[in-house]
C-alpha positions as CSV (number, residue, x, y, z in Angstrom):
1,M,24.9,-15.0,31.5
2,N,21.4,-13.5,32.8
3,K,23.5,-9.8,32.7
4,N,25.1,-10.7,29.5
5,I,21.1,-11.3,27.8
6,T,20.4,-7.6,29.5
7,R,22.9,-5.5,29.0
8,F,22.0,-6.9,25.0
9,G,18.9,-6.2,26.0
10,Y,19.7,-2.8,26.7
11,F,22.2,-2.5,23.7
12,L,19.4,-3.1,21.6
13,F,16.8,-0.7,23.0
14,L,19.5,2.2,23.6
15,N,20.4,2.2,19.5
16,G,16.7,1.8,19.1
17,I,16.2,5.1,20.6
18,I,19.3,7.1,18.8
19,L,18.5,5.9,15.3
20,F,14.9,6.6,15.7
21,G,15.9,10.0,17.0
22,I,18.7,10.8,13.8
23,M,15.3,9.1,11.5
24,H,12.8,11.8,12.7
25,L,15.6,14.1,12.6
26,A,15.8,13.4,8.7
27,I,12.8,13.6,8.5
28,S,12.1,16.7,10.4
29,L,15.0,18.8,8.3
30,Y,13.7,17.1,4.9
31,I,9.3,18.1,5.5
32,P,10.1,22.1,4.5
33,N,11.2,21.0,1.1
34,L,8.3,19.1,0.9
35,S,6.4,19.9,-2.3
36,G,3.5,18.7,-1.5
37,W,1.4,15.2,0.4
38,S,-1.6,13.5,0.4
39,V,-4.3,13.3,2.9
40,P,-4.3,9.4,3.5
41,P,-0.7,8.9,3.6
42,G,0.6,12.0,5.5
43,K,3.4,13.9,5.7
44,L,6.0,11.1,7.5
45,A,4.8,7.8,5.1
46,I,5.1,10.8,2.0
47,V,9.2,11.8,3.7
48,L,10.0,8.3,4.5
49,G,9.2,7.3,0.8
50,E,11.2,9.9,-0.7
51,I,14.2,10.1,1.0
52,I,14.1,5.7,1.0
53,S,14.3,5.8,4.9
54,W,11.4,3.3,5.5
55,V,14.1,0.0,6.4
56,P,15.7,2.4,9.0
57,Y,12.9,3.7,10.2
58,T,11.3,-0.2,10.8
59,L,15.0,-1.4,11.8
60,S,14.5,1.1,15.0
61,I,10.8,0.4,16.0
62,I,11.9,-3.5,15.9
63,L,15.0,-2.4,17.3
64,L,12.8,-1.0,20.6
65,I,10.7,-3.5,20.7
66,T,13.0,-6.3,21.1
67,G,15.1,-5.0,23.4
68,S,12.3,-3.4,25.7
69,L,10.7,-7.5,25.4
70,I,14.3,-8.6,26.4
71,I,14.7,-6.2,29.3
72,V,11.2,-7.0,30.6
73,R,11.5,-11.1,30.5
74,E,14.6,-10.9,32.2
75,L,13.6,-8.4,34.9
76,Y,10.4,-11.1,35.1
77,Q,12.8,-13.7,35.3
78,I,14.9,-12.1,38.6
79,S,11.6,-11.2,40.6
80,Q,10.2,-14.7,40.1
81,R,13.7,-15.3,41.3
82,E,13.1,-13.7,44.1
83,R,10.4,-14.5,45.0
84,N,11.1,-17.8,44.9
85,S,14.1,-17.4,47.5
86,S,11.7,-15.7,49.5
87,K,9.2,-18.2,50.0
88,K,12.0,-21.0,50.9
């Protein structure tokens, strides 16, 4: 069971990285076509609004955070089990 949860965490983290990279590639390809931007939101926010990509960009960050939290939690539980088994 724990291996499946850990694999799921790695799966989420990897998909988050891939989606985040694709989004940054799309942003960097669109920036030369940007006609103008204002200082408070900046180039990133303007491009995300123009190419309607707030949802995938936010989803990639959520996937990264969720996957890393699952991985860290599972690794912490493994280390706790090893400590408890070594004390016995």
